C-alpha positions in Angstrom: -41.8 -33.7 -7.0 -42.2 -31.1 -10.4 -39.0 -30.5 -12.3 -39.4 -26.7 -11.7 -38.5 -27.5 -8.0 -35.9 -29.9 -8.9 -32.0 -28.6 -8.8 -28.8 -30.4 -9.7 -26.0 -29.8 -7.5 -23.5 -31.0 -10.5 -24.3 -29.0 -13.6 -26.4 -26.1 -11.7 -29.6 -26.7 -13.8 -33.3 -26.9 -13.0 -35.3 -29.9 -13.6 -33.5 -33.0 -12.3 -31.5 -34.2 -9.5 -27.7 -35.2 -9.3 -28.4 -38.6 -9.6 -30.1 -38.0 -12.9 -27.7 -35.5 -14.4 -26.4 -36.3 -18.1 -23.4 -34.2 -17.8 -19.8 -35.6 -16.7 -19.2 -35.2 -13.0 -18.3 -31.3 -13.1 -15.2 -29.4 -10.9 -14.4 -25.8 -11.1 -10.7 -24.5 -9.9 -8.2 -22.0 -10.8 -4.6 -21.9 -12.2 -3.0 -19.3 -10.3 0.4 -18.2 -11.6 3.3 -15.5 -10.9 5.7 -14.7 -13.0 8.9 -13.1 -11.4 11.6 -10.7 -12.6 13.5 -13.2 -14.8 9.8 -14.2 -16.4 9.8 -17.4 -14.9 6.2 -19.0 -14.3 5.2 -20.8 -11.3 1.7 -22.3 -10.4 0.2 -23.8 -7.6 -0.6 -27.6 -7.1 -1.7 -29.5 -4.5 -1.1 -33.0 -3.3 -4.1 -35.1 -2.2 -4.4 -36.4 1.1 -5.2 -39.7 -0.2 -5.1 -41.1 -3.8 -8.2 -41.6 -5.5 -7.7 -45.5 -5.9 -7.1 -45.3 -2.4 -10.2 -43.4 -1.7 -12.2 -45.9 -4.1 -11.0 -49.0 -2.6 -11.8 -48.1 1.3 -15.2 -47.2 0.3 -16.0 -50.6 -1.5 -16.0 -49.1 -5.0 -15.7 -52.2 -6.8 -18.0 -54.9 -8.1 -16.7 -57.9 -6.2 -13.6 -59.1 -4.5 -13.6 -61.7 -7.1 -12.6 -59.2 -9.6 -8.7 -59.3 -9.1 -7.8 -57.5 -12.3 -9.6 -54.4 -11.3 -8.3 -54.4 -7.8 -5.1 -55.0 -9.1 -5.3 -51.8 -11.2 -6.5 -49.6 -7.9 -3.5 -51.1 -5.9 -0.9 -50.3 -8.8 -2.3 -46.3 -8.2 -1.7 -46.2 -4.5 1.5 -44.6 -3.1 4.0 -46.4 -1.0 3.0 -45.2 2.2 -0.8 -46.2 1.1 0.4 -49.5 0.5 2.3 -49.9 3.7 -0.6 -48.5 5.5 -2.9 -51.2 3.9 -1.1 -53.8 5.0 -0.1 -52.8 8.5 -3.6 -51.3 9.8 -7.4 -52.7 10.4 -10.3 -51.3 8.4 -11.5 -48.8 11.2 -8.1 -47.5 11.6 -8.0 -46.7 7.6 -11.1 -45.9 7.6 -10.8 -42.9 10.4 -7.6 -41.8 8.6 -9.5 -41.4 5.4 -12.0 -39.2 7.0 -10.7 -37.8 10.2 -13.6 -35.8 11.3 -16.1 -39.4 11.2 -18.9 -37.6 12.9 -19.3 -35.0 10.0 -19.4 -37.6 7.0 -22.8 -37.8 5.2 -25.5 -40.5 5.6 -24.5 -41.8 2.2 -20.8 -42.5 3.0 -21.6 -43.9 6.5 -24.4 -46.6 4.6 -20.7 -47.7 2.6 -18.7 -48.5 5.7 -20.4 -52.0 6.6 -20.1 -53.3 3.1 -16.8 -51.9 2.3 -15.4 -53.5 5.9 -16.9 -56.6 5.0 -15.1 -56.6 1.5 -11.6 -55.4 3.0 -11.7 -58.4 6.1 -12.4 -60.7 3.3 -8.9 -59.9 1.7 -7.1 -59.5 4.8 -8.1 -62.9 5.4 -7.7 -64.0 2.1 -9.3 -66.6 -0.1 -8.5 -68.9 -3.1 -9.5 -68.0 -6.4 -8.7 -70.1 -9.4 -6.0 -72.1 -7.5 -4.3 -68.8 -6.0 -4.3 -67.1 -2.4 -5.8 -63.7 -3.1 -5.2 -61.4 0.0 -3.7 -57.8 0.7 -0.5 -59.2 0.5 -0.9 -60.5 -3.1 -2.4 -57.2 -4.0 0.6 -55.4 -2.8 3.2 -57.9 -4.0 1.6 -57.9 -7.4 2.9 -54.2 -8.1 6.4 -53.8 -9.6 8.7 -51.9 -7.2 9.8 -49.6 -9.8 6.5 -48.7 -10.6 5.3 -47.5 -7.1 4.4 -43.9 -6.7 6.2 -41.7 -4.0 3.5 -39.1 -3.4 -0.2 -39.6 -4.0 -1.8 -37.4 -7.0 -0.9 -33.8 -7.5 -3.7 -31.5 -9.1 -4.8 -28.2 -9.6 -6.9 -26.9 -6.7 -10.8 -27.4 -7.7 -14.1 -29.1 -6.1 -17.7 -29.4 -6.6 -20.1 -26.8 -6.6 -22.5 -26.3 -3.7 -26.1 -25.8 -3.9 -27.0 -22.5 -6.3 -23.3 -21.4 -6.5 -22.4 -20.3 -10.2 -19.2 -21.8 -11.8 -16.7 -19.0 -10.5 -18.0 -18.8 -7.2 -17.4 -22.3 -6.8 -13.9 -21.9 -8.4 -13.0 -19.2 -6.2 -14.4 -20.8 -3.0 -12.9 -24.1 -3.7 -9.3 -22.7 -4.3 -9.5 -20.7 -1.3 -10.4 -23.6 0.8 -7.4 -25.6 -0.6 -4.4 -22.9 -0.7 -5.9 -20.4 1.8 -5.9 -17.6 -0.6 -8.8 -15.2 -0.7 -10.1 -13.8 -4.1 -8.6 -10.3 -3.1 -5.1 -11.9 -3.3 -5.0 -12.3 -7.1 -6.7 -11.3 -10.7 -8.9 -13.3 -12.3 -8.4 -13.1 -16.1 -12.1 -12.1 -17.3 -11.6 -12.6 -21.3 -10.2 -16.2 -21.4 -12.1 -19.3 -21.9 -11.6 -21.6 -19.0 -9.3 -24.4 -19.6 -11.2 -28.1 -19.6 -10.2 -31.1 -18.8 -12.3 -34.1 -19.9 -11.6 -37.9 -19.3 -13.3 -41.1 -18.3 -11.8 -42.7 -14.8 -10.9 -46.4 -14.5 -14.4 -46.4 -12.7 -15.8 -45.7 -16.1 -17.3 -42.5 -15.1 -16.9 -39.2 -17.2 -15.3 -36.3 -15.4 -14.8 -32.8 -16.6 -12.7 -30.0 -14.7 -12.8 -26.4 -15.8 -10.0 -24.3 -15.0 -10.3 -20.5 -14.6 -6.6 -18.8 -15.0 -6.0 -16.0 -12.1 -2.4 -14.1 -11.9 -0.9 -12.6 -8.5 2.2 -10.5 -8.3 3.7 -11.9 -5.3 5.2 -15.4 -5.1 3.4 -15.8 -1.5 4.3 -18.4 1.1 1.9 -21.3 1.0 1.5 -23.9 3.5 -1.0 -26.3 4.9 -3.0 -24.6 7.9 -3.8 -26.8 10.7 -6.7 -24.1 11.6 -8.3 -24.7 8.2 -10.2 -28.3 8.2 -11.2 -28.1 4.6 -7.3 -28.1 3.7 -5.8 -30.8 6.0 -8.5 -32.9 5.8 -8.1 -33.2 2.0 -4.5 -31.7 1.3 -0.9 -33.5 2.1 0.9 -30.7 0.4 1.2 -27.6 -1.7 3.6 -26.0 -3.6 4.7 -23.2 -6.0 6.1 -25.1 -9.4 8.1 -24.3 -12.5 6.3 -26.0 -15.8 9.1 -28.7 -15.6 8.4 -29.4 -11.9 4.6 -29.8 -12.3 5.1 -32.0 -15.2 7.3 -34.5 -13.0 5.1 -34.2 -10.3 1.7 -35.2 -12.3 1.7 -39.0 -12.3 2.0 -40.5 -16.1 -1.3 -41.9 -17.0 -2.9 -38.4 -16.5 -2.4 -37.3 -19.7 -5.5 -34.9 -19.9 -3.8 -32.9 -17.2 -0.7 -32.9 -18.6 -2.0 -31.5 -21.8 -4.4 -28.9 -20.0 -1.5 -27.6 -18.1 1.5 -27.5 -21.2 -1.7 -25.7 -22.8 -1.6 -23.2 -19.9 2.0 -22.5 -20.1 2.1 -22.1 -23.8 -0.8 -20.0 -23.8 0.4 -17.5 -21.1 4.0 -17.3 -22.8 2.1 -16.2 -26.1 -0.5 -14.3 -25.3 -0.3 -12.7 -21.6 0.0 -9.2 -22.7 -3.4 -9.8 -24.8 -5.7 -10.5 -21.9 -7.5 -8.5 -19.4 -7.7 -8.8 -15.9 -11.0 -9.0 -14.0 
């Protein structure tokens, strides 16, 4: 196929495919804020339905069941309910919980099922490694009780582009899918450079999140809508939070996210009157 006909769903450029993209994995989102009559600022955060490490584990995204140190790291980032679930249930139950609508998952993920199940069952049964019995219970019990997270990751609403979407279109669509708030309900700032979050995951993959800033005049009610499949399959909870509450909700190792949010609050407090709304 000629390069002129190749389109990258990651960066949106012509000439290469997603798998050949040299950019980090890109996501686009919106930091939506409201300032009340007392000048208190709230932004919307969403709690993921599943933690990223829980998804990585169930999809078999690790080199080997014998890579105990990496598996231990993955398990250390499961939430309390996920740790309980992983001990209690078999693979098929966990897989269906992860995907919910298993008939709609793509071919690539379906191919992961068999190898992931094989690895899971090997860990469930257990094996001896360097004289130690390694199994699911071993990995769960390796986590210090006071280091277990009570919730999954809390994040700024965001997601990856669809074919031929531009950056802002992607951000608006993903924000609406995850919050049920349409673009007509808020004002997007046009003369602010988006905030950027860049980091390398524990899987050694590079990620880049681009956040546009928007303001809404009313602290509208937000909740999970069971009629919105895009939302309830990915989001567990959604809340308006103050700066202090945001920092309390974000996990301690998410330093880049904490830095971005701190920059946002500092900017709004100091420069809100200088920016214009689109």
